[in-house]
Every structure is written in structure tokens, then in C-alpha cells.
MMTF fields as JSON, N, C-alpha, C and O atoms, coordinates in Angstrom:
{
  "mmtfVersion": "1.0.0",
  "mmtfProducer": "UNKNOWN",
  "numBonds": 419,
  "numAtoms": 420,
  "numGroups": 105,
  "numChains": 1,
  "numModels": 1,
  "chainsPerModel": [1],
  "groupsPerChain": [105],
  "chainIdList": ["A"],
  "bondAtomList": [4, 2, 8, 6, 12, 10, 16, 14, 20, 18, 24, 22, 28, 26, 32, 30, 36, 34, 40, 38, 44, 42, 48, 46, 52, 50, 56, 54, 60, 58, 64, 62, 68, 66, 72, 70, 76, 74, 80, 78, 84, 82, 88, 86, 92, 90, 96, 94, 100, 98, 104, 102, 108, 106, 112, 110, 116, 114, 120, 118, 124, 122, 128, 126, 132, 130, 136, 134, 140, 138, 144, 142, 148, 146, 152, 150, 156, 154, 160, 158, 164, 162, 168, 166, 172, 170, 176, 174, 180, 178, 184, 182, 188, 186, 192, 190, 196, 194, 200, 198, 204, 202, 208, 206, 212, 210, 216, 214, 220, 218, 224, 222, 228, 226, 232, 230, 236, 234, 240, 238, 244, 242, 248, 246, 252, 250, 256, 254, 260, 258, 264, 262, 268, 266, 272, 270, 276, 274, 280, 278, 284, 282, 288, 286, 292, 290, 296, 294, 300, 298, 304, 302, 308, 306, 312, 310, 316, 314, 320, 318, 324, 322, 328, 326, 332, 330, 336, 334, 340, 338, 344, 342, 348, 346, 352, 350, 356, 354, 360, 358, 364, 362, 368, 366, 372, 370, 376, 374, 380, 378, 384, 382, 388, 386, 392, 390, 396, 394, 400, 398, 404, 402, 408, 406, 412, 410, 416, 414],
  "bondOrderList": [1, 1, 1, 1, 1, 1, 1, 1, 1, 1, 1, 1, 1, 1, 1, 1, 1, 1, 1, 1, 1, 1, 1, 1, 1, 1, 1, 1, 1, 1, 1, 1, 1, 1, 1, 1, 1, 1, 1, 1, 1, 1, 1, 1, 1, 1, 1, 1, 1, 1, 1, 1, 1, 1, 1, 1, 1, 1, 1, 1, 1, 1, 1, 1, 1, 1, 1, 1, 1, 1, 1, 1, 1, 1, 1, 1, 1, 1, 1, 1, 1, 1, 1, 1, 1, 1, 1, 1, 1, 1, 1, 1, 1, 1, 1, 1, 1, 1, 1, 1, 1, 1, 1, 1],
  "groupList": [{"groupName": "MET", "atomNameList": ["N", "CA", "C", "O"], "elementList": ["N", "C", "C", "O"], "formalChargeList": [0, 0, 0, 0], "bondAtomList": [1, 0, 2, 1, 3, 2], "bondOrderList": [1, 1, 2], "singleLetterCode": "M", "chemCompType": "L-PEPTIDE LINKING"}, {"groupName": "SER", "atomNameList": ["N", "CA", "C", "O"], "elementList": ["N", "C", "C", "O"], "formalChargeList": [0, 0, 0, 0], "bondAtomList": [1, 0, 2, 1, 3, 2], "bondOrderList": [1, 1, 2], "singleLetterCode": "S", "chemCompType": "L-PEPTIDE LINKING"}, {"groupName": "GLU", "atomNameList": ["N", "CA", "C", "O"], "elementList": ["N", "C", "C", "O"], "formalChargeList": [0, 0, 0, 0], "bondAtomList": [1, 0, 2, 1, 3, 2], "bondOrderList": [1, 1, 2], "singleLetterCode": "E", "chemCompType": "L-PEPTIDE LINKING"}, {"groupName": "GLN", "atomNameList": ["N", "CA", "C", "O"], "elementList": ["N", "C", "C", "O"], "formalChargeList": [0, 0, 0, 0], "bondAtomList": [1, 0, 2, 1, 3, 2], "bondOrderList": [1, 1, 2], "singleLetterCode": "Q", "chemCompType": "L-PEPTIDE LINKING"}, {"groupName": "THR", "atomNameList": ["N", "CA", "C", "O"], "elementList": ["N", "C", "C", "O"], "formalChargeList": [0, 0, 0, 0], "bondAtomList": [1, 0, 2, 1, 3, 2], "bondOrderList": [1, 1, 2], "singleLetterCode": "T", "chemCompType": "L-PEPTIDE LINKING"}, {"groupName": "LEU", "atomNameList": ["N", "CA", "C", "O"], "elementList": ["N", "C", "C", "O"], "formalChargeList": [0, 0, 0, 0], "bondAtomList": [1, 0, 2, 1, 3, 2], "bondOrderList": [1, 1, 2], "singleLetterCode": "L", "chemCompType": "L-PEPTIDE LINKING"}, {"groupName": "ARG", "atomNameList": ["N", "CA", "C", "O"], "elementList": ["N", "C", "C", "O"], "formalChargeList": [0, 0, 0, 0], "bondAtomList": [1, 0, 2, 1, 3, 2], "bondOrderList": [1, 1, 2], "singleLetterCode": "R", "chemCompType": "L-PEPTIDE LINKING"}, {"groupName": "ILE", "atomNameList": ["N", "CA", "C", "O"], "elementList": ["N", "C", "C", "O"], "formalChargeList": [0, 0, 0, 0], "bondAtomList": [1, 0, 2, 1, 3, 2], "bondOrderList": [1, 1, 2], "singleLetterCode": "I", "chemCompType": "L-PEPTIDE LINKING"}, {"groupName": "LYS", "atomNameList": ["N", "CA", "C", "O"], "elementList": ["N", "C", "C", "O"], "formalChargeList": [0, 0, 0, 0], "bondAtomList": [1, 0, 2, 1, 3, 2], "bondOrderList": [1, 1, 2], "singleLetterCode": "K", "chemCompType": "L-PEPTIDE LINKING"}, {"groupName": "VAL", "atomNameList": ["N", "CA", "C", "O"], "elementList": ["N", "C", "C", "O"], "formalChargeList": [0, 0, 0, 0], "bondAtomList": [1, 0, 2, 1, 3, 2], "bondOrderList": [1, 1, 2], "singleLetterCode": "V", "chemCompType": "L-PEPTIDE LINKING"}, {"groupName": "ASP", "atomNameList": ["N", "CA", "C", "O"], "elementList": ["N", "C", "C", "O"], "formalChargeList": [0, 0, 0, 0], "bondAtomList": [1, 0, 2, 1, 3, 2], "bondOrderList": [1, 1, 2], "singleLetterCode": "D", "chemCompType": "L-PEPTIDE LINKING"}, {"groupName": "ALA", "atomNameList": ["N", "CA", "C", "O"], "elementList": ["N", "C", "C", "O"], "formalChargeList": [0, 0, 0, 0], "bondAtomList": [1, 0, 2, 1, 3, 2], "bondOrderList": [1, 1, 2], "singleLetterCode": "A", "chemCompType": "L-PEPTIDE LINKING"}, {"groupName": "PHE", "atomNameList": ["N", "CA", "C", "O"], "elementList": ["N", "C", "C", "O"], "formalChargeList": [0, 0, 0, 0], "bondAtomList": [1, 0, 2, 1, 3, 2], "bondOrderList": [1, 1, 2], "singleLetterCode": "F", "chemCompType": "L-PEPTIDE LINKING"}, {"groupName": "ASN", "atomNameList": ["N", "CA", "C", "O"], "elementList": ["N", "C", "C", "O"], "formalChargeList": [0, 0, 0, 0], "bondAtomList": [1, 0, 2, 1, 3, 2], "bondOrderList": [1, 1, 2], "singleLetterCode": "N", "chemCompType": "L-PEPTIDE LINKING"}, {"groupName": "PRO", "atomNameList": ["N", "CA", "C", "O"], "elementList": ["N", "C", "C", "O"], "formalChargeList": [0, 0, 0, 0], "bondAtomList": [1, 0, 2, 1, 3, 2], "bondOrderList": [1, 1, 2], "singleLetterCode": "P", "chemCompType": "L-PEPTIDE LINKING"}, {"groupName": "TYR", "atomNameList": ["N", "CA", "C", "O"], "elementList": ["N", "C", "C", "O"], "formalChargeList": [0, 0, 0, 0], "bondAtomList": [1, 0, 2, 1, 3, 2], "bondOrderList": [1, 1, 2], "singleLetterCode": "Y", "chemCompType": "L-PEPTIDE LINKING"}, {"groupName": "GLY", "atomNameList": ["N", "CA", "C", "O"], "elementList": ["N", "C", "C", "O"], "formalChargeList": [0, 0, 0, 0], "bondAtomList": [1, 0, 2, 1, 3, 2], "bondOrderList": [1, 1, 2], "singleLetterCode": "G", "chemCompType": "PEPTIDE LINKING"}, {"groupName": "HIS", "atomNameList": ["N", "CA", "C", "O"], "elementList": ["N", "C", "C", "O"], "formalChargeList": [0, 0, 0, 0], "bondAtomList": [1, 0, 2, 1, 3, 2], "bondOrderList": [1, 1, 2], "singleLetterCode": "H", "chemCompType": "L-PEPTIDE LINKING"}, {"groupName": "TRP", "atomNameList": ["N", "CA", "C", "O"], "elementList": ["N", "C", "C", "O"], "formalChargeList": [0, 0, 0, 0], "bondAtomList": [1, 0, 2, 1, 3, 2], "bondOrderList": [1, 1, 2], "singleLetterCode": "W", "chemCompType": "L-PEPTIDE LINKING"}],
  "groupTypeList": [0, 1, 2, 3, 4, 1, 3, 5, 3, 1, 6, 3, 2, 7, 2, 1, 3, 5, 7, 5, 8, 9, 5, 8, 10, 2, 11, 12, 8, 3, 2, 5, 7, 1, 13, 14, 8, 11, 9, 15, 11, 6, 2, 5, 16, 3, 17, 7, 14, 2, 6, 7, 13, 7, 3, 9, 5, 2, 2, 4, 1, 13, 4, 5, 15, 5, 9, 7, 14, 6, 1, 14, 11, 10, 11, 2, 9, 4, 2, 2, 5, 1, 2, 3, 11, 5, 2, 11, 7, 11, 16, 16, 18, 18, 9, 12, 7, 11, 16, 16, 16, 11, 13, 6, 3],
  "groupIdList": [1, 2, 3, 4, 5, 6, 7, 8, 9, 10, 11, 12, 13, 14, 15, 16, 17, 18, 19, 20, 21, 22, 23, 24, 25, 26, 27, 28, 29, 30, 31, 32, 33, 34, 35, 36, 37, 38, 39, 40, 41, 42, 43, 44, 45, 46, 47, 48, 49, 50, 51, 52, 53, 54, 55, 56, 57, 58, 59, 60, 61, 62, 63, 64, 65, 66, 67, 68, 69, 70, 71, 72, 73, 74, 75, 76, 77, 78, 79, 80, 81, 82, 83, 84, 85, 86, 87, 88, 89, 90, 91, 92, 93, 94, 95, 96, 97, 98, 99, 100, 101, 102, 103, 104, 105],
  "secStructList": [7, 7, 2, 2, 2, 2, 6, 6, 2, 2, 2, 2, 2, 2, 2, 2, 2, 2, 2, 2, 2, 2, 2, 2, 7, 6, 6, 6, 2, 2, 2, 2, 6, 6, 7, 6, 2, 2, 2, 2, 2, 2, 2, 1, 7, 1, 7, 7, 7, 1, 1, 7, 7, 7, 7, 7, 7, 7, 7, 7, 6, 6, 7, 7, 7, 7, 7, 7, 7, 7, 7, 4, 4, 4, 7, 7, 7, 7, 1, 1, 1, 7, 6, 6, 2, 2, 2, 2, 2, 1, 1, 7, 7, 7, 3, 3, 3, 6, 6, 6, 3, 3, 3, 7, 7],
  "xCoordList": [-20.556, -19.404, -18.798, -19.215, -17.653, -17.004, -16.617, -16.306, -16.404, -15.725, -14.38, -13.578, -13.609, -12.1, -12.527, -12.393, -12.826, -12.742, -13.155, -12.494, -13.889, -14.135, -12.794, -12.344, -11.998, -10.889, -10.289, -10.507, -9.583, -8.693, -9.214, -8.459, -10.448, -10.977, -10.433, -9.945, -10.749, -10.256, -8.757, -8.294, -8.0, -6.642, -6.346, -5.593, -6.86, -7.011, -6.682, -5.635, -8.058, -7.932, -7.153, -6.187, -7.093, -5.992, -4.475, -3.797, -4.14, -2.759, -2.656, -1.623, -4.101, -3.864, -4.214, -4.252, -4.628, -4.261, -3.545, -3.41, -2.872, -0.929, -0.449, 0.343, -0.612, 0.153, -0.132, 0.997, -1.226, -1.585, -1.135, -0.648, -1.299, -0.852, 0.787, 1.283, 1.477, 2.782, 2.908, 3.492, 2.328, 3.065, 2.803, 3.569, 1.972, 1.755, 2.573, 2.808, 2.778, 3.717, 4.551, 4.269, 6.003, 7.196, 6.796, 6.044, 7.118, 6.934, 6.445, 6.891, 5.446, 4.61, 5.283, 5.79, 5.304, 6.825, 7.722, 7.955, 8.364, 9.493, 9.527, 10.591, 7.665, 7.557, 7.211, 7.524, 6.34, 6.078, 7.122, 7.047, 8.741, 9.516, 10.255, 10.662, 10.231, 11.068, 10.375, 10.755, 8.421, 7.987, 7.119, 6.635, 6.902, 6.005, 5.126, 3.916, 5.528, 4.193, 3.152, 2.148, 4.247, 3.119, 2.071, 0.956, 2.836, 1.559, 0.981, -0.082, 1.292, -0.177, -1.148, -2.096, -0.791, -2.143, -2.414, -3.266, -1.718, -2.795, -3.86, -5.049, -3.23, -4.096, -5.626, -6.815, -4.768, -5.779, -6.748, -7.947, -6.194, -6.685, -7.328, -8.435, -5.816, -6.184, -4.731, -3.923, -4.048, -2.866, -2.235, -2.762, -1.098, -0.977, 0.269, 1.2, -0.003, 0.201, 2.362, 2.88, 3.087, 4.046, 4.832, 5.851, 4.014, 4.402, 4.51, 5.284, 3.363, 3.324, 4.37, 4.722, 5.632, 6.492, 5.916, 5.58, 5.852, 5.888, 6.875, 7.438, 7.113, 8.273, 8.046, 7.196, 8.11, 8.09, 9.184, 10.216, 8.924, 10.245, 9.445, 8.228, 10.096, 10.35, 10.755, 11.958, 10.674, 10.937, 11.448, 10.743, 12.375, 12.823, 13.175, 13.057, 13.547, 13.483, 14.539, 14.841, 14.796, 15.77, 15.976, 16.901, 14.597, 14.839, 13.273, 12.976, 12.166, 11.186, 11.007, 12.026, 9.859, 10.026, 8.624, 7.536, 8.638, 7.664, 7.54, 8.474, 5.975, 5.923, 5.19, 3.989, 5.509, 5.015, 3.829, 4.285, 2.728, 1.825, 1.639, 1.681, 1.382, 1.88, 0.269, -0.871, 0.426, -0.565, -2.282, -2.123, -3.042, -4.364, -3.625, -3.663, -3.227, -3.43, -2.394, -2.279, -1.658, -1.019, -0.593, 0.342, -2.231, -2.154, -3.19, -4.067, -2.829, -2.988, -4.357, -4.175, -5.26, -6.392, -6.183, -6.718, -5.832, -5.312, -7.119, -8.086, -6.915, -8.449, -8.064, -8.841, -6.378, -5.75, -6.703, -7.522, -6.263, -6.815, -8.05, -8.105, -8.833, -9.659, -8.76, -7.541, -10.107, -9.416, -9.23, -8.329, -9.828, -9.521, -8.284, -7.436, -8.086, -7.605, -5.805, -4.924, -5.84, -4.54, -4.079, -2.938, -5.237, -4.735, -4.319, -3.747, -4.733, -4.267, -2.73, -1.87, -2.59, -0.86, 0.09, 1.304, -0.939, -0.327, 0.941, 0.527, 1.866, 2.321, 2.448, 2.769, 1.994, 1.711, 0.613, -0.311, 0.633, -0.03, -0.332, -0.925, -0.189, 0.623, -0.816, -1.85, 0.109, -1.267, -0.759, 0.146, -1.114, -0.928, -1.296, -2.269, -0.132, -0.47, -0.457, 0.472, -1.615, -1.447, -0.19, 0.274, 0.473, 1.619, 3.11, 4.123, 2.803, 3.624, 4.417, 5.44, 3.351, 4.135, 3.45, 2.646, 4.423, 3.567, 4.355, 5.524, 3.968, 4.411, 3.796, 2.776, 4.475, 4.785, 5.183, 6.213, 4.114, 4.676, 4.964, 5.388],
  "yCoordList": [2.274, 2.443, 0.561, -0.44, 0.871, -0.078, -0.921, -0.541, -2.028, -3.006, -2.82, -3.039, -2.438, -1.538, -0.039, 0.133, 0.449, 1.823, 1.309, 1.885, 0.603, 0.107, 0.509, 1.563, -1.021, -1.583, -0.11, 0.419, 0.464, 1.412, 2.508, 3.475, 2.6, 3.142, 2.971, 3.712, 1.636, 0.926, 1.108, 1.515, 0.409, 0.704, 1.757, 1.885, 3.135, 4.807, 4.351, 4.211, 4.189, 4.18, 3.639, 4.26, 2.141, 1.912, 2.354, 2.347, 2.891, 3.615, 4.502, 4.854, 5.69, 6.57, 6.941, 8.133, 5.793, 5.556, 5.042, 5.124, 4.297, 4.044, 4.506, 4.202, 6.004, 6.991, 7.604, 7.959, 8.484, 9.193, 8.551, 9.257, 7.304, 6.603, 6.834, 7.717, 6.363, 6.783, 8.222, 8.453, 9.291, 10.291, 10.782, 11.621, 10.327, 10.302, 9.645, 9.982, 8.656, 7.79, 7.169, 6.625, 7.175, 7.776, 5.661, 5.144, 4.749, 3.525, 2.578, 1.479, 3.184, 2.02, 2.791, 2.102, 4.124, 4.088, 3.051, 2.594, 2.599, 1.843, 1.055, 0.453, 0.021, -1.175, -1.557, -2.632, -0.21, -0.654, -0.763, -1.658, 0.099, -0.202, -1.733, -2.382, -1.972, -2.966, -3.799, -3.987, -4.878, -5.13, -5.474, -6.065, -4.513, -4.307, -5.492, -5.269, -6.632, -7.417, -8.361, -9.067, -7.745, -7.567, -6.519, -6.427, -5.908, -4.07, -4.618, -5.055, -4.995, -4.383, -6.085, -5.834, -7.577, -8.645, -7.645, -6.908, -7.257, -6.811, -5.983, -6.277, -4.917, -3.623, -4.467, -4.197, -5.351, -5.572, -6.567, -6.436, -7.877, -8.409, -10.063, -10.585, -10.613, -10.919, -11.504, -10.578, -12.941, -13.752, -13.521, -14.024, -12.732, -12.126, -13.287, -13.535, -14.049, -15.471, -14.875, -13.764, -16.568, -16.216, -15.344, -14.653, -15.653, -15.156, -13.406, -12.648, -13.358, -11.55, -11.051, -11.622, -9.789, -8.975, -7.727, -7.236, -7.254, -5.652, -5.066, -5.413, -4.115, -2.592, -1.76, -1.231, -1.067, 0.398, 1.304, 1.223, 2.077, 2.885, 4.159, 3.982, 5.771, 6.674, 7.673, 7.5, 9.162, 9.476, 10.37, 10.779, 10.982, 12.723, 13.939, 13.86, 14.847, 15.783, 16.212, 17.202, 14.977, 14.906, 13.664, 13.267, 12.992, 11.404, 11.746, 12.905, 11.013, 10.957, 9.68, 9.398, 8.731, 7.164, 7.346, 7.364, 7.464, 6.718, 5.539, 4.814, 5.195, 3.316, 2.784, 2.798, 2.3, 1.63, 0.428, -0.71, 0.521, -0.441, -1.73, -1.926, -2.355, -3.806, -3.88, -3.59, -4.123, -4.561, -5.598, -6.585, -5.43, -5.673, -7.553, -8.623, -7.28, -8.664, -9.103, -10.244, -9.071, -9.907, -10.342, -10.992, -9.415, -10.494, -11.68, -12.181, -11.961, -13.51, -13.742, -13.684, -13.928, -14.716, -15.16, -16.261, -14.946, -16.214, -16.326, -15.601, -17.638, -17.905, -17.734, -17.701, -17.618, -17.224, -15.252, -15.057, -14.223, -13.359, -12.457, -12.631, -11.646, -11.479, -10.812, -10.743, -9.887, -9.463, -7.763, -7.562, -7.364, -5.985, -5.964, -5.117, -6.966, -7.14, -7.112, -6.255, -8.194, -8.229, -6.824, -6.41, -5.97, -4.776, -3.951, -2.953, -4.505, -3.139, -3.968, -3.203, -4.359, -4.74, -5.102, -5.3, -5.153, -4.629, -3.49, -2.384, -3.479, -2.152, -0.989, -0.992, 0.072, 1.096, 2.427, 2.096, 3.737, 4.61, 5.645, 5.53, 6.69, 8.335, 9.095, 9.306, 9.375, 10.356, 11.619, 11.54, 12.676, 13.902, 13.986, 13.441, 15.066, 15.552, 17.042, 17.469, 17.906, 19.202, 19.578, 19.173, 20.867, 21.31, 20.632, 21.174, 18.88, 18.242, 17.355, 16.685, 17.782, 17.646, 15.769, 15.202, 15.27, 13.362, 12.53, 12.85, 11.755, 10.62, 8.733, 8.045, 8.7, 6.922, 6.293, 6.45, 5.458, 4.12, 3.081, 1.979],
  "zCoordList": [-9.909, -10.535, -10.417, -9.835, -11.31, -10.768, -10.24, -9.112, -10.382, -8.886, -9.459, -8.551, -10.834, -10.843, -9.773, -8.562, -10.367, -10.106, -7.845, -6.981, -7.584, -6.069, -5.81, -5.36, -6.358, -5.667, -5.335, -4.245, -6.263, -6.221, -5.542, -5.443, -4.994, -4.062, -2.6, -1.747, -2.718, -1.123, -0.543, 0.522, -2.249, -1.843, -1.579, -0.614, -2.406, -1.82, -0.274, 0.357, 0.029, 1.916, 2.206, 2.651, 2.133, 3.019, 3.323, 4.35, 1.479, 2.289, 2.579, 3.148, 2.245, 3.282, 4.262, 4.565, 5.152, 6.566, 7.249, 8.47, 6.284, 6.465, 6.767, 7.659, 6.053, 5.607, 6.342, 6.682, 7.44, 7.99, 9.365, 10.248, 9.503, 10.991, 10.639, 11.339, 9.927, 9.905, 10.389, 11.447, 9.578, 9.709, 11.539, 12.013, 12.194, 13.568, 15.02, 16.181, 14.22, 15.069, 14.381, 13.313, 15.06, 14.282, 14.977, 14.151, 16.029, 15.875, 15.022, 14.694, 14.711, 13.39, 12.145, 11.259, 12.051, 10.867, 10.574, 9.455, 11.968, 11.354, 11.517, 11.369, 12.235, 12.325, 10.708, 10.198, 9.845, 8.705, 8.09, 7.249, 8.144, 7.499, 7.395, 6.431, 8.749, 8.589, 9.388, 10.544, 8.501, 7.807, 8.345, 9.311, 6.736, 5.965, 5.612, 5.565, 5.376, 5.004, 6.995, 7.082, 8.254, 9.076, 9.383, 9.897, 8.906, 9.7, 8.907, 9.349, 7.106, 6.389, 7.204, 7.948, 6.962, 7.677, 8.252, 7.756, 9.605, 10.79, 10.002, 9.878, 9.504, 9.713, 8.113, 7.941, 7.442, 6.89, 7.534, 7.286, 8.604, 8.661, 8.123, 8.257, 7.365, 6.199, 6.363, 6.431, 6.463, 6.121, 4.566, 3.574, 4.519, 3.147, 2.802, 3.568, 1.2, 0.771, 0.692, 0.58, 0.846, 1.083, -0.2, -0.181, -1.159, -2.665, -3.06, -3.643, -2.421, -1.916, -1.624, -0.593, -2.103, -1.22, -1.505, -2.583, -0.245, 0.084, 0.656, 1.694, -0.054, -0.314, 0.336, -0.381, 1.285, 1.529, 1.471, 2.137, 0.725, -0.125, 0.834, 0.886, 1.813, 2.258, 1.583, 1.778, 0.534, 0.247, 0.708, 1.63, 0.586, 1.169, 0.052, -1.171, 0.681, -0.092, -1.477, -2.144, -1.398, -3.033, -3.712, -4.42, -3.228, -3.648, -4.209, -3.917, -4.962, -4.97, -5.797, -6.426, -5.984, -6.574, -7.618, -7.043, -8.957, -9.592, -9.109, -8.767, -9.036, -9.291, -10.143, -9.874, -11.121, -12.256, -12.193, -12.08, -12.238, -11.233, -12.756, -13.97, -11.148, -12.206, -13.767, -13.402, -14.692, -15.623, -15.194, -14.475, -15.443, -15.369, -15.872, -15.266, -16.784, -17.941, -16.971, -17.42, -16.109, -15.256, -14.179, -13.711, -13.674, -12.749, -12.37, -13.075, -11.087, -11.056, -9.342, -8.126, -9.984, -8.711, -7.629, -7.507, -7.053, -5.41, -5.004, -5.234, -4.297, -3.394, -1.804, -0.849, -1.809, -0.379, -0.067, 0.831, -1.028, -0.711, -1.754, -2.971, -1.111, -1.856, -2.48, -2.322, -3.856, -5.237, -3.815, -3.0, -3.954, -2.802, -2.171, -2.455, -1.204, -0.552, -1.483, -1.414, -2.138, -3.255, -3.73, -3.523, -4.513, -4.551, -4.061, -4.499, -2.354, -1.298, -1.453, -1.89, -1.377, -1.289, -2.619, -2.569, -4.095, -5.163, -5.284, -4.937, -5.542, -5.94, -4.756, -3.567, -5.788, -4.474, -4.854, -5.597, -4.459, -4.995, -4.552, -3.48, -4.904, -3.925, -4.009, -4.643, -2.641, -1.983, -1.511, -0.68, -1.831, -1.661, -0.579, -0.06, 0.103, 1.857, 1.393, 0.707, 1.821, 1.93, 2.615, 3.68, 1.348, 2.153, 2.484, 2.926, 2.004, 1.835, 0.335, 0.192, -0.534, -1.306, -1.218, -0.477, -2.577, -2.63, -1.679, -1.466, -1.234, -0.464, -0.671, -0.701, -0.714, -1.302, -0.153, 0.503, 0.042, 1.043, 0.027, 0.374]
}
């Protein structure tokens, strides 16, 4: 398995875990929406650099979001976060939940 494939799976796993926690815990959901950077830092167990911005969007029954990921050519390597952690917080990823449609954080 390639490193890029491994990173995507790790990113999917992290985001899937966050989404599942959001669906079970309204307080966690509100915290993630209001302070996503702090929640990601806590869940990843790593400091998130100031230059990284994290946005959380909640889909509704009549609003869907399409996230266009950053180009791999534009990726910047950082010493502050592992490449895996950087992948986990950059951009977005779709997770399909049975009976619930597509959810994106």
C-alpha cells in the first residue's frame, strides 16, 4: 500500500470517528462547530499551527457541500505536524452513513 493511500485511510478514519462522535453527542458537535481547531488538536493529540485554518460545515436537507481538495503539488511539508496529521486536517472528506446520506465535516 502506498504512503498516500495509507494517509487517506488515516484521514478517513479520523474524520469518520469525529462524525460518529458528532452524531452521538450534541455537546461535542457544538464544540467542533464553534472551535474546530481546538477539537482537532485534542483529538489528534498534536498542536495545530496558526497558519492552518479548519472549517466545519453541517449539511442540511436542502444544502450539500462539494469539497475540492487541495492539489498535491500545492502541499507544503511542515516540521510541526506529521504528514499524516496534516492530511487529517487539510480539506475535507465525504463519509456515507447508512440511511443518512452524505455527511461532511
